[in-house]
C-alpha positions as CSV (number, residue, x, y, z in Angstrom):
1,X,0.0,0.0,0.0
2,X,1.5,3.3,-1.1
3,X,0.2,6.8,-0.4
4,X,1.3,10.3,-0.4
5,X,-0.1,13.2,1.6
6,X,0.8,16.6,3.1
7,X,0.5,16.7,6.9
8,X,0.5,20.1,8.6
9,X,1.0,19.2,12.2
10,X,3.4,18.5,15.0
11,X,5.9,15.6,14.8
12,X,4.3,13.8,17.7
13,X,0.9,14.0,16.0
14,X,2.5,12.5,12.8
15,X,3.7,9.5,14.9
16,X,0.2,9.0,16.2
17,X,-1.2,9.1,12.7
18,X,1.4,6.6,11.5
19,X,0.5,4.2,14.3
20,X,-3.2,4.6,13.5
21,X,-2.7,3.9,9.8
22,X,-0.5,0.9,10.6
23,X,-3.0,-0.5,13.0
24,X,-6.2,-0.1,11.0
25,X,-4.9,-0.5,7.4
26,X,-1.5,-1.9,6.9
27,X,-1.2,-4.5,9.7
28,X,-4.6,-5.9,9.1
29,X,-3.6,-6.8,5.5
30,X,-0.1,-7.7,6.4
31,X,-1.0,-10.1,9.2
32,X,-3.5,-11.9,7.0
33,X,-0.7,-13.2,4.8
34,X,2.4,-12.8,7.0
35,X,2.9,-16.3,8.2
36,X,4.3,-18.9,5.8
37,X,3.3,-22.5,6.0
38,X,0.1,-24.6,5.5
39,X,-2.9,-22.5,6.5
40,X,-6.6,-22.3,5.8
41,X,-7.7,-18.9,4.2
42,X,-11.0,-18.3,2.6
43,X,-12.0,-21.9,3.4
44,X,-9.2,-23.2,1.3
45,X,-6.1,-25.1,2.6
46,X,-3.0,-23.7,1.1
47,X,0.8,-23.6,1.5
48,X,1.4,-19.8,1.8
49,X,4.8,-18.7,0.5
50,X,6.4,-15.4,-0.5
51,X,5.9,-16.4,-4.2
52,X,2.2,-17.4,-4.0
53,X,0.1,-20.0,-2.3
54,X,0.3,-23.7,-3.4
55,X,-3.3,-25.0,-3.3
56,X,-4.2,-28.6,-2.4
57,X,-4.6,-29.5,-6.1
58,X,-1.0,-28.4,-6.9
59,X,-2.0,-25.1,-8.6
60,X,-0.4,-21.8,-7.4
61,X,-2.6,-18.8,-6.6
62,X,-0.5,-15.6,-6.7
63,X,-3.3,-13.6,-5.0
64,X,-2.0,-15.0,-1.7
65,X,1.6,-14.1,-0.9
66,X,3.4,-14.1,2.4
67,X,4.9,-10.8,3.4
68,X,7.9,-12.7,4.7
69,X,11.5,-12.2,3.7
70,X,13.0,-14.6,6.2
71,X,11.5,-17.9,5.2
72,X,12.0,-18.3,1.4
73,X,10.0,-21.1,-0.4
74,X,9.4,-21.2,-4.1
75,X,7.5,-24.0,-5.8
76,X,6.5,-22.0,-8.9
77,X,8.9,-24.0,-11.1
78,X,8.8,-27.3,-9.3
79,X,7.3,-30.2,-11.2
80,X,5.2,-33.0,-9.7
81,X,7.1,-36.1,-8.7
82,X,7.2,-38.7,-11.5
83,X,7.3,-42.5,-11.2
84,X,10.9,-42.7,-12.3
85,X,11.9,-40.1,-9.7
86,X,10.0,-41.9,-7.0
87,X,11.8,-45.2,-7.8
88,X,15.2,-43.5,-7.9
89,X,14.6,-41.6,-4.6
90,X,13.5,-44.8,-2.9
91,X,17.0,-46.3,-3.6
92,X,18.9,-43.4,-2.0
93,X,16.7,-41.6,0.6
94,X,17.3,-44.1,3.3
95,X,20.9,-44.9,2.5
96,X,22.8,-41.6,2.5
97,X,23.8,-42.4,6.1
98,X,23.2,-45.4,8.4
99,X,19.7,-46.9,8.2
100,X,19.0,-45.8,11.8
101,X,20.0,-42.2,11.1
102,X,18.2,-42.0,7.8
103,X,14.9,-43.2,9.1
104,X,15.1,-40.9,12.0
105,X,16.2,-37.9,9.9
106,X,13.6,-38.3,7.2
107,X,10.8,-39.2,9.6
108,X,11.5,-36.2,11.8
109,X,11.8,-33.8,8.8
110,X,8.5,-35.0,7.3
111,X,6.8,-34.6,10.7
112,X,8.0,-31.0,10.6
113,X,5.9,-30.5,7.4
114,X,2.8,-31.2,9.5
115,X,3.7,-28.5,11.9
116,X,0.8,-26.0,11.4
117,X,-1.8,-28.7,11.7
118,X,0.1,-30.2,14.6
119,X,-0.1,-26.8,16.4
120,X,-3.8,-26.7,15.7
121,X,-4.2,-30.1,17.2
122,X,-1.9,-29.9,20.2
123,X,-1.1,-26.2,20.7
124,X,2.6,-26.9,20.4
125,X,5.1,-27.6,17.7
126,X,6.5,-31.0,16.8
127,X,9.7,-32.1,18.5
128,X,13.1,-30.5,17.9
129,X,15.4,-32.4,15.5
130,X,19.0,-32.3,16.6
131,X,22.0,-33.3,14.4
132,X,25.1,-34.0,16.5
133,X,28.5,-35.2,15.5
134,X,32.1,-34.4,14.7
135,X,33.2,-32.3,11.8
136,X,33.1,-34.1,8.5
137,X,30.6,-36.7,9.6
138,X,27.8,-35.6,7.3
139,X,25.8,-33.0,9.3
140,X,26.3,-30.1,6.8
141,X,25.6,-32.4,3.9
142,X,22.3,-33.5,5.6
143,X,21.3,-29.9,6.2
144,X,22.1,-28.6,2.7
145,X,21.2,-31.5,0.6
146,X,18.5,-33.4,2.5
147,X,16.8,-31.1,5.0
148,X,16.4,-27.9,3.1
149,X,15.4,-29.4,-0.3
150,X,12.9,-31.8,1.3
151,X,11.3,-29.0,3.4
152,X,11.5,-26.6,0.4
153,X,13.6,-24.0,2.2
154,X,15.7,-21.7,0.0
155,X,16.9,-19.4,2.7
156,X,20.2,-19.8,4.5
157,X,20.5,-21.5,7.9
158,X,21.1,-19.4,11.0
159,X,24.5,-19.6,12.7
160,X,24.1,-20.1,16.4
161,X,26.9,-17.6,17.5
162,X,25.3,-14.8,15.4
163,X,21.7,-15.0,16.4
164,X,20.1,-12.4,18.6
165,X,17.0,-13.0,20.8
166,X,14.6,-10.6,19.1
167,X,15.7,-11.6,15.6
168,X,15.2,-15.3,16.3
169,X,11.9,-14.6,17.9
170,X,10.7,-12.6,14.9
171,X,11.9,-15.3,12.5
172,X,10.1,-18.1,14.4
173,X,6.9,-16.0,14.8
174,X,6.5,-15.5,11.1
175,X,6.5,-19.1,9.9
176,X,5.0,-22.5,10.7
177,X,7.9,-24.0,8.7
178,X,11.2,-25.1,10.0
179,X,13.9,-22.8,11.4
180,X,17.4,-24.3,11.1
181,X,20.3,-23.3,13.4
182,X,23.7,-24.6,12.7
183,X,27.1,-24.6,14.5
184,X,25.5,-25.0,18.0
185,X,28.4,-25.1,20.4
186,X,27.1,-24.5,23.9
187,X,30.5,-25.0,25.7
188,X,32.1,-22.3,23.6
189,X,29.2,-19.8,23.9
190,X,28.3,-17.1,26.4
191,X,25.8,-17.8,29.2
192,X,23.3,-15.6,27.3
193,X,23.6,-17.8,24.1
194,X,23.2,-21.0,26.1
195,X,20.2,-19.6,27.9
196,X,18.7,-18.4,24.6
197,X,19.1,-21.9,23.2
198,X,17.5,-23.5,26.3
199,X,14.6,-21.1,26.3
200,X,14.1,-21.4,22.5
201,X,13.9,-25.2,22.7
202,X,11.5,-25.1,25.6
203,X,9.3,-22.4,23.9
204,X,9.2,-24.2,20.6
205,X,7.9,-27.4,22.2
206,X,5.7,-25.7,24.7
207,X,3.0,-23.0,24.7
208,X,4.9,-19.7,24.9
209,X,3.8,-16.3,23.9
210,X,5.9,-13.1,24.2
211,X,4.4,-9.7,24.5
212,X,6.6,-6.7,23.7
213,X,5.8,-3.0,23.9
214,X,6.6,-0.4,21.3
215,X,7.5,3.3,21.7
216,X,4.1,4.4,20.3
217,X,2.5,2.5,23.2
218,X,1.3,-0.4,21.1
219,X,2.0,-4.0,21.8
220,X,3.3,-6.8,19.6
221,X,2.6,-10.4,20.4
222,X,5.1,-13.1,19.3
223,X,4.6,-16.8,19.2
224,X,7.1,-19.6,18.5
225,X,5.1,-20.9,15.5
226,X,8.2,-22.5,13.8
227,X,9.5,-25.9,14.3
228,X,13.2,-26.3,14.9
229,X,16.3,-28.2,13.5
230,X,19.6,-27.6,15.3
231,X,23.0,-28.9,14.4
232,X,26.4,-28.9,16.1
233,X,29.3,-30.9,17.5
234,X,27.9,-31.0,21.1
235,X,24.9,-32.8,22.5
236,X,22.5,-31.1,24.8
237,X,23.2,-32.0,28.4
238,X,20.0,-31.0,30.1
239,X,17.5,-33.8,30.4
240,X,14.4,-31.5,30.0
241,X,15.9,-30.3,26.7
242,X,16.9,-33.8,25.4
243,X,13.4,-35.1,26.1
244,X,12.1,-32.6,23.6
245,X,14.4,-33.7,20.8
246,X,15.1,-36.5,18.4
247,X,18.9,-36.5,18.5
248,X,20.7,-38.1,15.6
249,X,24.4,-38.8,16.0
250,X,26.7,-38.5,13.0
251,X,30.1,-40.3,12.9
252,X,32.9,-40.1,10.3
253,X,33.3,-43.9,10.8
254,X,29.9,-44.4,9.2
255,X,30.9,-42.6,6.0
256,X,31.5,-45.7,3.9
257,X,31.9,-45.7,0.1
258,X,28.4,-47.1,-0.3
259,X,26.9,-44.3,1.9
260,X,28.9,-41.6,0.0
261,X,27.7,-43.0,-3.3
262,X,24.1,-42.9,-2.3
263,X,24.6,-39.4,-0.9
264,X,26.1,-38.2,-4.1
265,X,22.8,-38.7,-5.9
266,X,21.4,-35.7,-4.0
267,X,24.3,-33.5,-5.3
268,X,23.1,-34.0,-8.9
269,X,20.6,-31.9,-10.7
270,X,18.2,-34.9,-10.9
271,X,18.6,-35.7,-7.2
272,X,17.9,-32.1,-6.2
273,X,14.8,-31.8,-8.4
274,X,13.4,-35.1,-7.3
275,X,13.8,-34.4,-3.6
276,X,12.2,-31.0,-3.9
277,X,9.3,-32.5,-5.9
278,X,8.9,-35.1,-3.2
279,X,8.6,-32.3,-0.6
280,X,5.9,-30.7,-2.7
281,X,4.0,-34.0,-2.9
282,X,4.2,-34.3,0.8
283,X,2.7,-30.9,1.4
284,X,-0.1,-31.6,-1.1
285,X,-0.8,-34.9,0.6
286,X,-1.0,-33.3,4.0
287,X,-3.4,-30.6,2.7
288,X,-5.6,-33.2,1.0
289,X,-5.8,-35.7,3.8
290,X,-5.3,-34.0,7.2
291,X,-6.9,-31.7,9.6
292,X,-6.4,-31.4,13.4
293,X,-8.9,-34.2,14.2
294,X,-7.5,-36.7,11.6
295,X,-3.9,-36.0,12.7
296,X,-4.7,-36.8,16.3
297,X,-6.4,-40.1,15.3
298,X,-3.3,-41.1,13.3
299,X,-0.9,-40.2,16.1
300,X,-3.0,-42.2,18.6
301,X,-3.1,-45.2,16.2
302,X,0.7,-45.1,15.9
303,X,1.1,-45.0,19.7
304,X,-1.2,-47.9,20.3
305,X,0.1,-49.9,17.3
306,X,3.8,-49.8,18.1
307,X,4.3,-50.7,21.7
308,X,7.7,-50.0,23.3
309,X,9.6,-52.4,25.5
310,X,9.3,-50.0,28.4
311,X,7.3,-47.0,29.3
312,X,9.0,-43.7,28.3
313,X,8.5,-40.0,29.0
314,X,5.3,-38.6,27.3
315,X,7.4,-36.2,25.3
316,X,9.7,-39.0,24.0
317,X,6.7,-41.0,23.1
318,X,5.4,-38.0,21.1
319,X,8.7,-37.8,19.3
320,X,8.4,-41.5,18.4
321,X,4.9,-41.0,17.2
322,X,5.8,-37.9,15.1
323,X,8.8,-39.6,13.5
324,X,6.8,-42.7,12.6
325,X,4.1,-40.5,11.1
326,X,6.8,-38.9,8.9
327,X,8.1,-42.3,7.7
328,X,4.6,-43.7,7.1
329,X,3.7,-40.6,5.1
330,X,6.8,-40.6,2.8
331,X,6.5,-44.4,2.3
332,X,2.9,-44.1,1.2
333,X,3.6,-41.3,-1.2
334,X,6.6,-43.0,-2.8
335,X,4.7,-46.3,-3.0
336,X,1.7,-44.7,-4.5
337,X,3.6,-42.9,-7.2
338,X,6.3,-45.5,-7.8
339,X,4.1,-48.5,-7.7
340,X,5.3,-52.1,-7.2
341,X,8.9,-51.3,-7.9
342,X,9.2,-49.4,-4.6
343,X,10.6,-51.7,-1.9
344,X,10.9,-49.9,1.4
345,X,11.5,-51.3,4.9
346,X,8.4,-52.5,6.8
347,X,6.9,-50.2,9.5
348,X,7.7,-52.5,12.4
349,X,11.4,-52.6,11.5
350,X,11.6,-48.9,11.1
351,X,9.7,-48.4,14.4
352,X,12.5,-50.5,16.1
353,X,15.2,-48.3,14.6
354,X,13.4,-45.1,15.6
355,X,12.9,-46.4,19.1
356,X,16.5,-47.6,19.3
357,X,17.8,-44.2,18.4
358,X,15.7,-42.5,21.0
359,X,16.8,-45.1,23.6
360,X,20.5,-44.5,22.8
361,X,20.6,-40.8,22.2
362,X,17.8,-39.3,24.2
363,X,17.3,-41.7,27.1
364,X,21.0,-42.7,27.2
365,X,19.8,-46.3,27.6
366,X,18.2,-45.5,31.0
367,X,14.5,-46.1,31.5
368,X,14.2,-45.5,35.2
369,X,15.7,-42.0,35.4
370,X,12.6,-40.5,36.8
371,X,11.2,-41.4,40.2
372,X,7.4,-41.9,40.5
373,X,7.0,-38.6,42.3
374,X,8.9,-36.8,39.4
375,X,6.2,-38.1,37.0
376,X,3.4,-37.0,39.3
377,X,4.9,-33.5,39.7
378,X,5.1,-33.2,35.9
379,X,1.5,-34.4,35.6
380,X,0.5,-31.7,38.1
381,X,2.2,-29.2,35.8
382,X,0.0,-30.4,33.0
383,X,-3.1,-29.5,35.1
384,X,-1.7,-26.0,35.4
385,X,-1.8,-25.5,31.6
386,X,-5.5,-24.8,31.7
387,X,-6.1,-26.7,28.4
388,X,-8.5,-29.3,29.8
389,X,-11.4,-29.6,32.2
390,X,-9.2,-31.0,34.9
391,X,-7.2,-27.9,35.9
392,X,-5.6,-26.2,38.9
393,X,-5.1,-22.5,39.3
394,X,-2.9,-20.1,41.2
395,X,-4.3,-18.7,44.5
396,X,-6.8,-21.6,44.6
397,X,-4.5,-24.7,44.5
398,X,-1.1,-23.2,44.8
399,X,0.9,-20.0,45.3
400,X,4.5,-19.1,44.4
401,X,7.2,-16.5,45.1
402,X,10.6,-16.1,43.6
403,X,12.0,-19.1,45.5
404,X,9.2,-21.5,46.3
405,X,6.3,-23.2,44.7
406,X,3.7,-23.7,47.4
407,X,1.4,-26.6,46.5
408,X,-1.8,-27.8,48.3
409,X,-1.4,-31.4,47.3
410,X,-4.5,-32.4,49.3
411,X,-6.8,-30.5,46.9
412,X,-4.7,-31.2,43.8
413,X,-4.5,-34.9,44.2
414,X,-8.2,-35.7,43.6
415,X,-8.1,-33.6,40.4
416,X,-5.0,-35.4,39.3
417,X,-6.8,-38.8,39.9
418,X,-9.8,-37.6,37.8
419,X,-7.4,-36.5,35.1
420,X,-5.7,-39.9,34.9
421,X,-9.1,-41.7,34.9
422,X,-10.2,-39.5,31.9
423,X,-7.3,-40.9,30.0
424,X,-7.9,-44.5,31.0
425,X,-5.0,-44.6,33.4
426,X,-4.5,-44.9,37.1
427,X,-2.0,-43.3,39.4
428,X,0.6,-45.7,40.5
429,X,0.7,-44.5,44.1
430,X,-1.9,-43.0,46.4
431,X,-1.8,-39.6,48.1
432,X,-0.2,-40.8,51.4
433,X,2.5,-42.8,49.6
434,X,3.3,-39.8,47.4
435,X,3.7,-37.4,50.3
436,X,5.9,-39.9,52.2
437,X,8.1,-40.3,49.1
438,X,8.2,-36.6,48.4
439,X,9.2,-35.7,52.0
440,X,12.2,-38.0,51.7
441,X,13.2,-36.6,48.3
442,X,15.5,-33.7,47.2
443,X,12.5,-31.4,46.7
444,X,12.0,-30.6,50.4
445,X,14.5,-29.4,52.9
446,X,14.6,-29.3,56.7
447,X,11.9,-30.6,59.0
448,X,8.1,-30.6,58.4
449,X,7.7,-27.1,60.0
450,X,10.0,-25.7,57.3
451,X,8.5,-27.3,54.2
452,X,4.8,-27.7,55.3
453,X,3.3,-24.4,56.2
454,X,0.0,-22.6,56.3
455,X,-0.9,-20.5,53.3
456,X,-3.9,-18.4,52.5
457,X,-5.6,-19.8,49.4
458,X,-8.9,-18.3,48.2
459,X,-9.5,-16.9,51.6
460,X,-8.9,-20.2,53.4
461,X,-5.9,-21.4,55.3
462,X,-4.4,-24.5,53.7
463,X,-1.3,-26.5,54.5
464,X,1.1,-26.3,51.5
465,X,4.3,-28.0,50.7
466,X,7.1,-25.5,49.9
467,X,9.3,-26.8,47.1
468,X,12.3,-24.9,45.7
469,X,11.8,-23.7,42.1
470,X,15.5,-24.1,41.3
471,X,15.3,-27.9,41.9
472,X,11.9,-28.2,40.1
473,X,13.4,-26.5,37.0
474,X,15.3,-29.7,36.3
475,X,11.9,-31.4,35.6
476,X,9.7,-30.8,32.5
477,X,7.3,-28.3,34.1
478,X,6.8,-25.3,31.7
479,X,3.5,-24.2,33.2
480,X,4.4,-23.9,36.9
481,X,8.1,-23.1,36.3
482,X,7.8,-21.0,33.1
483,X,10.6,-19.6,31.0
484,X,11.4,-16.1,32.1
485,X,10.0,-13.8,29.4
486,X,9.5,-10.3,30.7
487,X,7.4,-7.6,29.1
488,X,9.8,-5.4,27.3
489,X,9.6,-1.9,25.9
490,X,11.1,-1.7,22.5
491,X,12.7,1.7,21.4
492,X,11.4,1.9,17.8
493,X,11.0,4.8,15.5
494,X,7.3,5.1,16.1
495,X,6.5,2.2,13.9
496,X,5.3,-1.3,14.3
497,X,7.9,-4.0,13.8
């Protein structure tokens, strides 16, 4: 929108006018088409890109364009996948690295392509995909020649050492598609950078909204709409972060002549075009076959259909479900287009490889890392999300200050039991056993007079257990122990960012 006019007034009045024009004219239009990714606009599912919207039938409508210069996607010259391309892809797509790595990489990446519908279904993004390994082990190859072409991303990856908090937040707010951060080296980074990475991973896989003020007294709301792929030579060492990732380890020892030969296909013109065409087919398939309800049903079917040898953390189970969803989707598309000549690994065998990878790289082979009371505390945190009918709220069931979380377990526990029953489950211990275990744990200190005190809740005196937030932060409790995101006043030039 361009306009010219003569304004005879004071400078401060001009700023007011500019803010008004932005608010009621420019931003309304801009926000409608700002965010890239699969969206529903005018009752039509479409993949909105800066170069037009790809509709579910494969046509491109240039009336819809994302006002987004950060996430670059262009399918205007991409052809539909042919049978010959599908057959050739099936020979190389799961052989450019070890089978375990390939199935986890491709499955995770394809699950990223569901992200906008996944957010609609669950209110959060899919898990984080983390590439870890020594230099020369294939990480950069995988980013440049597998990850970006498959996802359709033409923009450069972000370098960890160069990213700034607000720039990253804006980038992830403006797309449902994947943000890629390379050269992640926490041990060689500042405390600020390490905290930024930690907060970003938690925010991407949680429900986090950031509100910032502007100089003209407006507000701007940011969300972590984007899914995330990170790559570096160091693995994350914080359990709560690892539980949110599918971590794929790369090794130079795995780079055999056979693997290098398969990988070389993706360096050719034919390989690049075929992989990008496959990505387009996946987006079209998602738009044609999925909405929030159908996605939930498929994920539930995967969870019930592929049982693990041992119970795992719910987030890790979700990562497994998502990764299997990705593999099943790409297998279906290749088999449909390629026909009987496509011979891919069976679902059960792939499920074992995905589970094995999570067991080795996320769980470190340990299944009993959490005590029963840890799981119950994390389940109580789910009640504080306010996203279901079984909910707890501050000043009614708990209070907090800068040091302690003060929980009235006596009123919380019946709600928790009802929540478990609604999901067809049962708490493994009763209230008295839980309290007995908790009082012997690291979460409480001193004698009962120090950790069990009277607190005023909703006008009534209740006995609450005082638990240090610092210790609880090691658990996965984003609702009760949220990421510290303060309201900030941005010094802008009187314009909206």
